[in-house]
C-alpha positions as CSV (number, residue, x, y, z in Angstrom):
1,K,63.5,160.0,201.7
2,E,66.6,158.4,200.2
3,A,64.9,155.0,200.1
4,Y,61.9,156.4,198.3
5,V,64.2,158.0,195.7
6,L,66.0,154.7,195.3
7,F,62.7,152.9,194.6
8,Q,61.6,155.6,192.2
9,A,64.8,155.0,190.3
10,M,64.2,151.3,190.2
11,A,60.6,151.8,189.0
12,T,61.9,153.8,186.0
13,G,64.4,151.2,185.0
14,H,67.6,152.3,186.7
15,T,69.9,149.6,188.1
16,T,70.4,150.1,191.8
17,Y,72.2,148.3,194.6
18,S,71.8,148.9,198.3
19,T,72.5,147.3,201.6
20,M,70.2,147.0,204.6
21,H,70.2,144.9,207.8
22,A,67.5,142.2,207.8
23,D,67.7,138.4,208.4
24,S,65.1,137.4,205.8
25,P,63.2,138.8,202.8
26,Q,60.1,139.1,205.0
27,S,61.9,141.1,207.6
28,L,63.4,143.3,204.9
29,I,60.0,144.0,203.5
30,H,58.6,144.7,206.9
31,R,61.4,147.3,207.5
32,L,61.0,148.9,204.2
33,E,57.2,149.3,204.7
34,G,57.5,150.5,208.3
35,K,58.5,153.8,209.8
36,P,60.6,155.7,209.1
37,I,61.2,154.3,205.6
38,N,57.5,153.9,204.5
39,I,57.9,152.5,201.0
40,P,54.5,151.6,199.6
41,R,54.1,147.9,198.9
42,V,53.4,148.5,195.2
43,M,56.8,150.0,194.9
44,L,58.5,146.9,196.4
45,Q,57.8,145.1,193.1
46,S,60.8,147.0,191.7
47,L,63.0,145.1,194.1
48,E,63.9,142.1,191.9
49,V,66.5,140.2,194.0
50,V,67.3,140.0,197.7
51,S,70.6,138.6,198.9
52,I,70.7,137.7,202.6
53,Q,74.2,137.6,204.1
54,V,75.3,136.0,207.3
55,T,78.5,135.7,209.4
56,A,79.0,132.0,210.3
57,R,81.6,129.5,211.4
58,V,82.9,127.1,208.8
59,R,85.5,124.6,209.8
60,G,86.4,126.8,212.8
61,K,86.8,130.0,210.9
62,R,84.5,133.0,210.9
63,V,83.3,133.6,207.3
64,R,80.7,135.6,205.4
65,R,78.2,133.6,203.4
66,C,75.2,134.4,201.2
67,K,72.5,132.6,203.1
68,Q,69.9,132.9,200.4
69,I,69.1,134.6,197.1
70,V,65.4,135.4,196.7
71,E,63.6,136.9,193.7
72,I,60.6,139.2,194.3
73,I,58.1,137.9,191.8
74,D,54.9,139.9,192.2
75,I,52.2,141.0,194.6
76,D,49.3,138.6,194.9
77,P,46.2,140.6,193.7
78,K,43.9,139.1,196.3
79,T,46.0,138.9,199.4
80,K,48.4,141.7,198.6
81,E,51.2,139.4,199.8
82,I,54.6,139.7,198.1
83,L,55.3,136.5,196.1
84,T,58.9,135.3,196.3
85,N,61.1,132.6,194.8
86,E,64.1,131.3,196.7
87,V,66.7,130.6,193.9
88,F,69.7,129.6,196.1
89,R,70.1,128.6,199.7
90,W,73.4,128.0,201.6
91,D,73.8,124.6,203.3
92,P,76.0,125.3,206.4
93,V,76.6,121.6,207.0
94,D,78.4,121.1,203.7
95,D,79.2,124.8,203.0
96,T,77.6,124.5,199.6
97,F,74.9,126.3,197.7
98,I,71.7,124.6,196.7
99,Y,69.9,125.7,193.5
100,S,66.1,125.5,193.7
101,G,65.9,124.7,190.0
102,K,64.0,127.8,189.0
103,S,64.9,131.5,188.4
104,Y,62.3,133.8,186.9
105,I,65.0,136.5,186.3
106,L,67.3,134.1,184.5
107,E,64.4,133.0,182.4
108,K,63.5,136.6,181.6
109,I,67.2,137.3,180.6
110,R,67.3,134.2,178.5
111,A,64.1,135.0,176.7
112,G,65.2,138.6,176.1
113,S,68.6,137.5,174.8
114,G,67.3,134.9,172.4
115,M,69.5,132.2,174.0
116,S,68.4,128.6,174.3
117,K,68.4,127.0,177.8
118,E,71.6,125.1,176.8
119,E,73.3,128.3,175.7
120,M,72.3,130.1,178.9
121,T,73.6,127.1,181.0
122,E,76.9,127.2,179.2
123,E,77.2,131.0,179.7
124,I,76.6,130.6,183.4
125,K,79.3,127.8,183.6
126,R,81.8,130.1,181.9
127,R,81.1,132.9,184.3
128,V,81.4,130.5,187.3
129,K,84.7,129.4,185.9
130,I,85.9,133.0,185.7
131,L,84.7,133.7,189.3
132,K,86.6,130.7,190.6
133,W,89.7,131.8,188.6
134,M,89.4,135.3,190.1
135,Q,89.1,133.7,193.6
136,Q,92.2,131.5,193.0
137,K,94.1,134.6,191.9
138,G,93.1,136.6,194.9
139,V,91.2,139.2,192.9
140,R,89.3,141.1,195.6
141,S,89.1,144.8,194.8
142,Y,86.1,146.3,193.1
143,K,88.4,147.8,190.4
144,E,90.0,144.5,189.5
145,V,86.7,142.7,189.4
146,A,85.1,145.5,187.2
147,K,88.1,145.4,184.8
148,I,87.7,141.6,184.3
149,V,83.9,141.9,183.9
150,A,84.3,144.7,181.3
151,E,87.0,142.7,179.4
152,Y,84.7,139.6,179.4
153,L,81.7,141.7,178.1
154,E,84.0,143.2,175.3
155,N,85.8,140.0,174.3
156,P,84.6,136.8,176.1
157,S,86.8,134.4,174.1
158,S,90.0,136.3,175.1
159,V,89.2,136.2,178.8
160,M,88.2,132.5,178.6
161,E,91.5,131.7,176.8
162,R,93.4,133.4,179.6
163,V,91.4,131.6,182.3
164,E,91.8,128.2,180.6
165,K,95.6,128.8,180.2
166,E,96.2,129.9,183.8
167,V,94.0,127.1,185.2
168,K,95.8,124.6,183.1
169,D,99.3,126.0,184.1
170,A,98.3,125.8,187.8
171,S,97.4,122.1,187.5
């Protein structure tokens, strides 16, 4: 029942987050459609992004990694299969993330914001820089992260100045 309410909320435009155990987008969909959850396939279109997490060993240490980020694109009208787009995949050999080169969601955000592709790329680079800065500072709590995100949304240049200064001072 809770899952159905969650998908109804998504279908009406509410932002939602949830966790569920599954090792791939396909197994997640299988679990959502099966008993006891029973979410109708048509409602699964509301699920925009799936992040698959794993516990792995990297350089002898147990770590958590995002194995892949997959967008749920649509349902094929003929086959009724769910169409997906893998945006990022983790390479365990190099412990790096590989971008597929295409994100439908980023394109939708870009088009809706009026940004050019170059402006969107620069915005993503700024946000990556902030995330790396937060990692270096040991920012881990939800409240600390939320505070920095809110500050950035309110005054991006102020946050970027602080990041640039602290990164420069640390060099």
